[in-house]
N, C-alpha and C positions, 0 to 999 in steps of 0.2 A: 350392670345390675342396678346401679344408682339411677341411671337414665330411665330404665324401665319402671322403677319405683316412682320416680317423679312424674312420669307420663301417666301412670295409673292414678296418682293423687289428683293431677290436673283434670283428668277425664272424669273422675268421681266428683270433683268440685263443680265442673261446668255442666254435667248432665242434668241436674235438677233445674237449671236455669230455663230450659225450654218449657218445662211444665209451668213455671212461675210466670212466663211471659203471656200465657193465655188467661184472660179474665173469666171468672165464673159467670154463668147466666144470672141476670138480675131479676128478682121477683119483688113482691111487696116488701118494703123496708120498714123495720121497726125504728121509728123516728124519736120515740120517747119511751123509755122503760118505766114501768110502774114503780112508784116509790112507797115504801112502807111508812104510813103515817100513824097507825094505831097498832101497837104490839100488845098481845095478851100472853102473859106467862102461863105455860101449861102447869097443871097440878102434877107434882111429882108423885108417882105411885108409892104409897107408904111402905109396902113390902120391899120394893126395890131400894128405897132410901135406907131402910134398916139393914139391908144386905150389902149396902155400899155399891150397888150396881149402877153403871152409867150406860147410856145407849144413844143411838141415833135412829130416828124414823124418817124415811124419805117419802114425801107425799107428792102427789100430783094434784094441783088445785087449779080451778078455773076462776079467773077474775073477770067480772062483767065490765061493760063499758062505763059503769059508774064507779068502779074501784071496789065493789063489794065481792066477797068470796061466795060463789054460787055452788061450788062443788069441791070436795076434798076426798081423795082416794089414796090408799096406802100402796106405794110401789115396792119399798123394801121394809119389811116388818122387823120390829124389835121386840115383839111379844104383845099380847092382847092389851095389857095394861098401858104400856107405853103408846101403842097405836091409838087407843081411845083418847088418851090425854092430849096427844098431838093434834088429832082431828078436831077435838072440842076447842082447842085454843085457836087453830088455824081458821076455823069458820067465823071467828070474831074479829079477824084482822081487817083493816081497811087500808086501801092503797089509793094513790092518785091514779087516775085512769091511764092505761097504756095508749099510745098513739101509733097507728100504722099509716104511713104516708100522710102524716099530719092530722089524722082524724081519730077521735076516741074509738077504741075497739076492744073487744074481748080478747083475752089471751090465756093460754095454758102454760103453767110454769111447773118446774120441778122444785121441790121445797124440802130441804134437809133440816130437821129440828133435832138439836143435840141436847140431851139431858145430862148435865154434869152436876156434881155435888158441891155444895158450898161449905167451906171450913172456917174462914176467918174474914173479918171485915176489911174493906180496902184501906190502904194507907191514906194519909191526907193528900188531897189533890195538888199536884204541881204539873209535871209533864211525864209522859212515857213514850215508849218506842214500840212500834209494830214491825216485826220482821218475820220472814218466813220463806217458803219455797212453793213454787207452783209446779205440779207434776202431771204427766199423762196418767190417767186412771188405769189404763190397760198395761202399758209398759213400765210405769213408774219412772220414766225418764224425765229429767227437768225440762221445762219449756222456757225458752228465751223470748223476749219481746212482748210479754204480757204486761199491760198497763193496769196498775192497781191505783185507783183514785178514791180519796176520801170525799164524801159528799160535801160540797162547799169548802173544800180544803185542798191539801197538797196531793201529789201523785208520785208514783215511782214505777219504773219499768224493770222487769226481771232481766238479769244478766245471763251470760251463757250457761251458768250453773243453775238457772231458774230461780235465783234468790232476789229478794227485794228488801227495802228498808224504808220506813216512814218514821222519822224522828220528831221529837218535840210536839207530841200530840196531847191535847187536853184530856184529862182523865174522864172516864165515863164511856157510855156506848157510842160507837161511831158506825156509820153505814158506809160501806165501800163497795165499789164495783170493779170487776175484772173484765177486760176486753182485749181482744187480739185476733189476729188472723186465724181462721179455722176454729175459733173458740166461740161457743154459744155464750152470749152475754150473761154474766153471773154477778149476783149481788149477795152480800153477806153482812152480818152485823157482829162486831167484836166489841169487847169491853176493855178499855185501856186503863191500866193501873199506874198511878203516879210512881215514878222512880224505878219502874220495871221495864224490862224488854219482853214483850209478848211474842213467843215463837209459835207460828202456825204453819200448817201444811194444807194446801188446797189441791186436791186431786180432781182434775177436770177431764172431760171427754172432748177430744178434738174431732171435728167433722172430717169425713173423708173428702178430699177435694174433688174426686171424680164423681161423687154421688150428688145428684140434683135433688134438693129438698122440695117437698110439696109446699104449697102456699100456707097450709095450716102449720106444718112443722117449722117453717121459716120464722114464725113469730114466737117460737118457744123461748123462754127466758128461765135460766136456772138460778134459783135464789137459795142461799144457805142462811138460815136464821139460827142463831145460837141462843139458847135459853140463858138468862142472866145467871152467871155462876162465877166463882172466884178462884177455884182451884184449877190452875193451869200449869203447863210446863213453861216456866219463865226463867230467864236468867237476869239477875239484878246487876246489870252493867250499864255504864254510861255510853253515850255515843262516842265513837273513836275520836272525832274532832274535839269534843269537849275534854276527853282525857288528855289528849296531846296539849291542849291549851293550858291545862293545869300543871304541866310539868315544870318544876322549879328550874330557873336558869334560862328558860326560853323566852321570858317576857310575854307569855301568852301567844307566841307565834307557833301555829300548828306544825309548819314544815321544819322548824328547828328541832323537832324530835329526832330527825335523822341523825344528828350528831351524838345521840345517846343510844344508837343501835349497835349491835355487834358487827364487827368487821370494819368499822369506821374509826380511823385514828383521829386523835385530837389535833386540830390545826392551830397554828400560831394565832394569838390574839391580833386582830386587825386585818386578817387575810380573807376570811370567809371561804377558804378552800375546802374541798372534799377530798380526803385521802382515803381511798377504799381498797382494801386488800393489797396494800403495798404498791398501788399504781400511782403514777404522777397525777396531780390534780387536773391537768388538762386532758387526761385520758378518760375521765369519767364524764359522760354526757348527761345532759339534763333536757327532758322533753316535757312540754305542756300541751296536752291534747294532741300529742304526736308531732308537735312543732319544736325544733331544737332552739334553745335559748342559751346565751353564753354562760350563765351561772345560776345557781339556786339561791345564793345569799348575796346581799349587798356587801360592799367592802366593810370590814370590821366584824362581819359575821353576826351582828346583832339582830338582823331581820332578814327574812326571805323576801324575794322580789314579787311575791303574789300575796294578796290580801287573804288572810285565813278564812274569812267568811265566804270566799268564793272557791274554796278548795273542797272537792268531793272526796278524793282519795289520793294516796301517795304510795308508791312502791319503790323500794330500794332493792335493786338486784346487783349485788357486788360482783357477780360473774356467772358464766354459764347460762346466759339468757338466750332466748329463741331467735329464729331467723328474721323476725320483723325488724330488728335493730342491728346496726353495725357501725362501721367507720370509727371505732374506738377500741383501745386495748384494755380499758378498765371496765368499771361497772356502769350502770345506767340508773337514773332516777326519773321516774315517770309520774307526772302530776296530772290528774284529771280534775278539771274545774267543774263547778256546779252550775247546772242549768237552773236559773232562778224559778222558784215556785211561789204559789200563793197569790191572793188577790190584794188589791190596794197597794199602798206604799209602805214599805218597812225598811229598817236600816239600823245601823249602829254608829256610834261615835266613841272613839277610844283615845286616850291620852296617857302617857307615862313619861318617864325621864328621857326616853329615847326619841319619841316622835309623837305625832298626832295624826289620826286617820279617821276616815269615815267610809261607810258603805251604804248604798241605797239599792233597793229592789222594788220593782213595780210591774204592773201588768196592764195590758190593753186588750180587752176582750178575753175570750177563753183560750186563745192559742198564741198570743204574743206575750213575751216576758222580756224584761230588760233589767240590767244591773250595772252598777258602776262603783268603783272604789278608788280612793286617793290617799296618799300618805306622804308626809314630809318630816324629815328629822329635825330635831332642835337640840340634841345633846351638846353640840359644839357651842351653843349659846351659853349653856350652864357652865361648861368647862372654862370658856373664856372669861365669864363673869366671876367665877369662884376660885379657879385654880391657876389663873395667870398663864404662865408659860408651860403648863403641864403638856399641852398639845405639841410642844416641841419634841418631847420624848415619847409620848404615847399617841398612837394613831387614833385620832378621834374622827369618825366617819361623818360625812354629809351625804344624804341620799334622799331619793324621792321615787315614787312609782305610781302609776295609774293603770286601771283596767276598765274597759267598757265592753259590754256584751249585750247582744240582742238575740233572742231565740224565738223561733216560730215552729209550732207543732203542725206539720202538714196534715198528718193523720195519726191515729194511735200507733206508736212504735216508730214514727218517722219524724225527725226534727232537723232543722237547719239553724245553725248558729253563726253569728258574725262577731269576732272578738278583736279588740285592739289592746295591745300591751305597750307600756313605756316604762323605762327605768333609767336612773342616772346615779352616778357615784362620784364622790371626790374624797380623797384621803391623803394625808401627808404626815411624815414624822422626820425627825432628824436629831443630831447631836450637835448643839451649838458649841462654839469655842471662842475664846477671846482672840485667838489667832484666826483671821478669816481664811487663811490657807488650809486650816485643819477642820473647818466647819463642814459637816456632811448633812445631807437631807435626801429624801426620796418622796415622790408623789405618784399617785395613780388616778386616772380618770377613766370612766366607762359609761357610755350611753348606748341604749339599744331600744329598738321598736320592733314589734311584730303585728302584722295584720293577717288574719286568717279566717277562712270559712270552714265550717264542719257540717257535713251531711251525714246523718246516721240513720240507718234503717234496720230494725229488728223484724225479720220476716215472720216470727211466731212459730216457725217450724224448725228452729235451731239455726237458721241462717241469719247472717248479719253483714251489712255492707257499710263501709265508711270511706268517705273521700274528704281529704283535708288539703286544699291548696293554700299556700301562704307566701308572703313576702316579708322581708326584714331589712333592717339597717343597723349596723354596729359602728361605734367609734370608740377607739381606745387611745390612751396616751400614758406612757410611763417615762418618768424623768428621774435621773439620779444626779446629784451634784456633790463634787468633792472640791472644796475651795472654789476656784474659778473655772473648773472643768465640768461641763454639763453633758450628760449623755441622755438622749431621748429616743424613744421608739413610738411612732404614731401610725395608726392604721384606720382605714375607713372601708367597711365591707357592705356590699349589697348582696342580699340573698334571695333566692327564689326556690321554692320547694313544693313537692307534692307527695302526699302519703295516701295510698288507696289500698283497701283490702276487702276481700269477700270471703266469708266463712259459711260453709254449708255442712249439714249433717248428712253424710253420704250413706251411712248404715246406722240403724238403730234397732238392734236386736236385744233380747233379754240378757245374753251373756257376751255380746260383742257390739261395740259401736265405733264409728269412725267419723270424726270431724276433720274437715280439710279447709285450710286457709291459704289463699293465694293473694299476692299483693305486690306492690311496688313502692320503693322508697327512693325518691329522686331529689337531688339538691344541686343548685348552681350557686357558686360563690365567686364574686368579683371583688378582689381586695387590692386597694392601693396603699402602699406602705412607704414610710420614710424613716431613716435612722441616721443619727450623727453622734459623734463623740468617741469615747474610748471603746476599743474593740472588746474590752473585758467587762463592760457593763451594758445591760443588767446581768448580774451573775446567773449562771446556769446551774442546774443540779449537777453535783459532782465537782464544781470548781473548788479549789483549795484556797480559801481566803477567809477573812474575818470581817465583821461589820465595821465600817469606818476605815478599812485599809485603802490606801491610795490606789487608784486604778492604774492599769498599764498606760505608759506614755503615748502609745501609738494611737493616733486619732484618724478617723475616717468618716465618710458619709456615703449614703446611698439612697436612692429612691427607685422603687420597682413595683410592678403590678403582677398579680397572680390570679389566674382564672382556673377554678377547679370544678369539674362536672362529674356527677355520679348518678346513675339510674339503675338501682339494684332490684331486680325481680326476686321474689322468694316464694317458697311453698313450704307448708308445715302441716303435718298430719297428727291427729290425736287419736290413737288407738286405745280403746277402753275394753278391758277383759274382766271376766268374773263379776259382772254387775257393776263395773266401774271401780272396783277396788284396785285394779292395776291399770296404769296409763303409760303408754310408750309414745313418746313425742319426737319423731324424727323431723328434721328440717334441712333445707338447703337454700343458701342465699348466694346469688351470683352478683358479685360487686365489681363492676368495671371502674377504673380510676383513669381520668383524663385530666391533664394539667398543662397550662401554658405559663411561662415566665417571661417577662418582657426583656430580660437581659441574662445571658448565660455566662458572661464574664464581666469583670469590673470595667467601668467606663475608663476610656483612655482618650484624653483630648477631645477632638471633634469627630472622632471615628463614630460611625453609626452603630446603634445598638443591634445586636444579633440575638433574637429571641430563642426560646427553647420550648418544644412540645414533647410531652411524654404520655404514654398510655400503658396501662397495666390491667390485668384481668385476673381476678381472684375468685375461687369457689370456696365457700365456707360451709362445711357440714356441721350440723348441730344435732345433739341427741339428749333427751331428758327422760328420766324414769321416775314414776311415783307409784309406790305400792303401800296400801293401807290395809293390811290383813285383818286388823281389829280396830274398833273405834278409838282405842287408847294407844295405838302403836302404828307408826308410819315410817317409811324409808324413802329417801330421795337420792338421786344421783344425776349428774349432768356433765356434759363436756362439749367443747366446740372450738372452732378455729376463728380468729378475729383479726382484722386488719385495720390499719389507720394510716392515712396519708400524712406526709410531713406538714407541720404547721407553716403557714405562709411566712411568718417571721424568720424561719430558718432557711428560706429560699433566696436570700440575698446573695448576689455574686461576690459582694465584698465581705459581709459578716458571716455568711453561711455557705450553702451549697445548693444551687438550683436543681441539681440532679439527684437529690436525696430520694431513695426509693420508698416504697410502701413498707412499713414495719408490720410484723405479725406477732400474735400471741396465742398460745393454747391455754384454755381454762379447763380444769377438772375439779369436781367436788362430789362429796358423798356425805350423807348425814342421816340422822334419825330423829323422830319426834315421839315423845312419850307424854301421855296425859294420865297420871296416876289417879287424879280426881278431876271432875268436870271443869273446875275453875283454875287448875294448875297445869301449865304446859312446860315441857323441857325440850329444847332443841339443841342438838350438837351437830356441828358441820365441820368436816375437814376439807381443806381447799388447797389448791396449788395453781400457779400460773407461770408460764415460761414464755419469754418474749425475746425477739431478735430483730436486728436491723434498726436499733434505736439510734437517734442522732446524738452524737457526742462531739466534743472538741477534738480536733485532730491531735494525735500524740506526737506529731512531728514539730520540732521547734520552728521551722519555717515551712508552713503548709504550702501546697501547690495552689495555683490560682483557682479561685472559686471553690476551694475545698477546705475552708476554715472549719467546717463541720463535716463529719463522715458518718456513714450508717454502719458503724462497727460495734455498737453497744449491745450488750445482752442483759437480760433481767430475769430474776426468779423471785417468787414470793410463795410462802407456804405457811400453814398454820391451822389452828382449830379455833372456832368461835362457838360460844355457848350462850343461850338465852333461856332464862328461867322466868316465866311470866305468870303473875297472879291476876286473874280477872277479878272484877270487883266482888268482894265477899264481905258482907256486913260493913260496908263502907270503905274497906281497904282494897287497894289495887297497886300494882307496880311491877317492876321487873329488875333483874340483875343480868347485865350483859358483860361478858368477859371474852377477850380475844387474846390468844397467844400466837404471835406471828413473827416471822423474820422475812425481811425484804432486802435483796442484794442486787448489785450492779457490777458489770464487768465492762470496762471501757474499750477493750479490744480482746480478740481471741488470744489466749495464752497469758494474759495478765491476771493477777490475783483478783478474786472477788472482794468487793468492799461493801460496807453497809450503805443502803440507800439513804439519802439525806433526810427522808421523812419516815425512816424505820422507827417503829415503837414496839418493843418486845411485849409489853403488857399494857392492855387498855381495859379498864374496869369502870363500869357505870352502874350504880345502884339507885333505884327510884322507889319511893313509897308515898302514896297519897291516901288521905283519909277524909271522908265526907261524913261527919257525925250526924248530919241533918240540920234542919233549920237554915239551909243555905250556906253553911260554913264549909270551908275546905282547908286542909293543912297538908303540906307536902315537903319533902326533902329530896335532894339529889346529891350523891357523892360521886366524885370522879377522881380516878387515879390513872396516870399513864407514865411510861418511861420517857425520859427526855430524848430529844433528837440527837443523832450522832454529830460530832464535830471533830475537826482536826486540831490538835493542840499546837500552841505557839511555844516552842522550847527555847528560843533565843531570838536576838535581833541584832542587826548591824546598821551602822550609820552610812547612808548613801549620800556622799558629799556632792555628787553631781546633781542630785535632786533636792538636796538639803532636807532630808527627812529620814526617819528610821524605817527599816524594812524588816518584816518578821521572817523568822526561820521556823518551818513547820516540822512536827514530829510525824509519827506514823498516822497514815490517813484514816480518818473516822474512828480513832481509837479512844476517844472520850465522848461523853454525852453531856447535854444540858442536865441540870438537876431535875429530878422527877417532879411531875405536876400533881398537885393535890388541891382539891377545892370542894367545899361544902356549900350548897345553896339551899335556902329555905323559902317557903311561900305560904302565906296565910291570906285567905280570901273570904268574902262575904257577898252573898247574892240576895238582893232585896227586890220584892215584887211591888211595883208602884203603879197600881191600876193595871192598865193594859201594857205597861212598859216594865223593863227590868233594869236595875242598876247593879253592877258588879264593882266591888272595891277590893283591891288586892295589894299586898305589900310583899315584894320579893327582895330578899337580901342575898346578894351574890358574894361568894367568898367570905362566908360568915367569920371564919377564923383569921381573916386578913393575911392569908398566906402570901408570901412574897415570891410568887412563881416566876422563874427565870424564862424569858422568851428568847434571849440571845446573849452571847458574850460580847463585851466591849473592852477595849484596852486603852491604856494611857498612850500618849504619842510615842514613847520609847518602848512600849510593850513590856514594861516591868511590872505593871499592875493590871490585874484583870478584874472586871466587875460584870454585872449583868443588867440587861434591860428587862425590867420587871413588868408583869402584866397588871391588870387593874386591881386596885386594893379593894377592901370591903366596900360594896356598892349597894345601898338601899334604893329600891325603885318602887315608887308608889304609882299605881295605875288605876284608871277609871274606865268603865265600859258601860255605855247606856244603849240598851236595845229597845227600839220602838216599832 
């Protein structure tokens, strides 16, 4: 049954390709559309104004070769008074002449004149946003791949839902054009109001691809002209990126807003980890334009690895995601970067306590765009200059990143981009001691690069094709030292990947629609690793130990190579019922796993290495449901099977197990969304995940050869997350996110369940921002979370053979670190300096100077317990200049 369903979806996806492969006959081409240069406002009929009546008159006018209107006829009447006023105004319009095949020519156009009533004067000019939807006039279905371009300004392309957005527009009238496949060129005029988001809907007529147009009809151009009016359906909200940049505690970094979303646990200071729905940090994958990167945040968690000015959108999917992604047991974070727009050279320069950064954007001609960004940290310089040896106890990060991109618009709806990313991190901390044998420290390094190309084509008929080939390189080093014993793990990885997809609209009926996406997600990793030192370091999740505890005496070393290959085809359908109010999205991903390991057993003398090759094949069904019976009420549900190969670090024949199999997890979730008023949304989601085959330390005192790790671990996580969000209303916006969750692990079948090392029962984040006007902004963020579980030290004994004290532990994971509480404040001012803008902000983190505990530490004899504390009150002054 599943095979029949998949075959049907694939056939539906490939059937339209034959029709698209044939080019339409070419006739005379409209090489330059007429541009409105003289607009005359129509006289509003007095009787209609008194009655509060609004109307739209559709005209058909003829523009001669000089740009003058020679004829105006009514196509769709709105009444005699409106018709006469529209014709009288249209006959006085002037245009630049249209050109057909490069020569001035007469042209006939459709012309919609809207009469709307004015109620209030516009606010003072700053910037506004134009957003909306493009739909088929006949079926009311959204149209993807339509390019909306502001005359001498930016442009945007509608997504699969037919929506587009043009932010940061100067107030006043703007002339824009709509173009796309099967769409008669359309021009319209809208009025942008400062500080507001103008919502519009354009209903257009698509040409039948089988119908050949006459030479006269081929030159038609549809133009919509809006009479100057001020009463519109608008939503007074800021651009999402701007809202995220103003969140206190993020330092103006757009992507750091993820840590304030529901379902995301608080990570320890200095780690930058993402702990989502009780999954291990390494189980949550991060993708940029479909390309996997090793992490979202730099070490320390102060900054993301991507410049905020180059981020278009971000999605956090904590679980239950579709068939396009896999190879991970946790959630996914997908980042879509921004294709640079606009003419000339523009950019930003930013600096604060953490780092200094710059972004540049430019263009070459009408179709080439380029952008670049660079950032380097300097917080460690301030710490070293003012705090002395604070860095010995607190992890102070050093990081840098760059992004370079070039984009070429081949034709409307089709782009090719080339992108290079680079990032680097260094971080260290420790506990010094007057006795060198008791001094402890740890350090981490990570460098990565990605080079990828992205070809994207919107067909204009609901189809979309994307191809992203990419290459990458990662290098990591982790080192731990206790006295004179050093343990290190180093790896170097070369990656090669390809992500390709094709989405088509197979059926598009008033009460039923079907979109089908077929694709492939392929990746090759070649990893070289080396490890030496104690077998107990670095510590794994579930290890019973405390920070600063002497590592096991057993010392070993190993060097090995792992090659992993996966090429996963997938298919996903989106069935829409009842006019799109109900969506059923089934999917299937076929994920083969192939692996070779250079050595299957520990090295013995001069004996030659014997390698290992393993293959596995997993089918992953996915299903999602979305039902919106009313505009203010919606329901969601999803579930699926997910798999993940063992990480290369665990495949050492000495420290791990080269035969570790693929682990798997089930995700299920269900929730509802309620919007009691247009600016207030409430989301409640229940979730659960169940995993098996997790790699854990062997429970045997003397493990078998090459079996220091075994795939006997089980995991479960379940809970409820809630998000109450207020969209900007009278200058106020924000949200409250709360997650109630429990995450547990079982190290082997039959053993008792224990709390996961990253379990947090309660996670609460409350945000509020206020923009009173005049460029001012004020915001606050409050965070609360339960402390991480830990195993108590109940006693200690003196080990004469090693000349040190050893701890005795109580019940496993029976205590927790103290709860985390922090309040952050932010105040900012935006100043317009000619054609440039200067933003000044002060962010005070941990306003109450809360001494939040990040870890327990003990005296050498374990009689006294203290805590490693997080950052104290930290004022951060920042500047941002946009030119």
